[in-house]
N, C-alpha and C positions, 0 to 999 in steps of 0.2 A: 500571591497573584502568578500570572505568568506572562513569561517573558516574549513570548510568541504564541500567534493563534493555530486552532489543529490544522487548519486549513494551509497555512503557512511552514508548518513542519511537514505535513504532506510533501508540498510542492519539492522542501528540500531535500528530501529526500535523496528524488534525482540525482542533484547534485553531488553530495556525501555519497551514494551509492556508486557513483563513475568514479570517485576518487581512489577507490577501496578495490572495485571487482572488476578489472578490464576481461573483457572479454562478454560483457552480458550488461544490457541497458533497463535500467528502474525507469518506468515514466507512469507522472501522474496524470489522466486524463479525464474532461466528461467530468470537474466539480461544480459541482451544480446545488443548488437548492432543491430540496424535495418537502415543500411545505413549508409555515411558517421558521419554525424553528430548528429541522430537519436541514441535511447536507449531504451529498453524496460523493465519493471518489473514485475512480479506477482505478487502479494500479496495476500495472501492465510490466510482465519481464519476460525478457528473450534474453536467454542462456545457451549455449550448445547440449542437441537433444543429449543426454541421456548422465547432464551432469547434476543434476537436484532429482534426488528420490520427496516423493510424495510426502514422506514424512519430511524432510527438509523445506519444503516447501509453505507447510503448515508450520515449520518453525519459524519461518523469516517472514508471515502474514503475522503471525505471533511480535515480532517485532517491530514490525507494521504499526500493529495497533496498539502494540505499548506508548510505542514513539505518539501516537496521536491524544492518546490517554494524559499522556505528563505532561501534555502543550494545553490540556484542560477537556478535551472531548467529555462529553457526559453521554452516556445511554448507547455505549458503541456496540454496533454489532457489525461481523465482519464474514464475507464469505467467499470463500476458493472457489473457480468457477473449476469445471472440468478440464481439463486439457484439452483446445480446441484442436492444436497442433504440437507435436513431438518440438521441446524447449520453449513454449509461451507456456506464461500462467497468468490467473487475474483472479485481483481478491477486491469485491464490492465491500465499501467501508460504509457506513451512514451512521450516521454519528447528531447529536445536539449543541 
């Protein structure tokens, strides 16, 4: 039995992130359905340019995906989008 849904875990990540990582901002946006049994979430991270190397961004994304799986997400896929501008990262999570 899960205490909360993957969507609630993703939405709650914003508040938990801000508590420990001042000067950066994590936002869950565009949480939506993608078919009858699929959901999509966009996770945006703004940070001072040069703070995170690409490897660090992959590790952060792995943690976000792990939280969704621990909350009951199934068939999770996650993509780290190419950096649109320095100091911004975007992950797309798809799950059932």
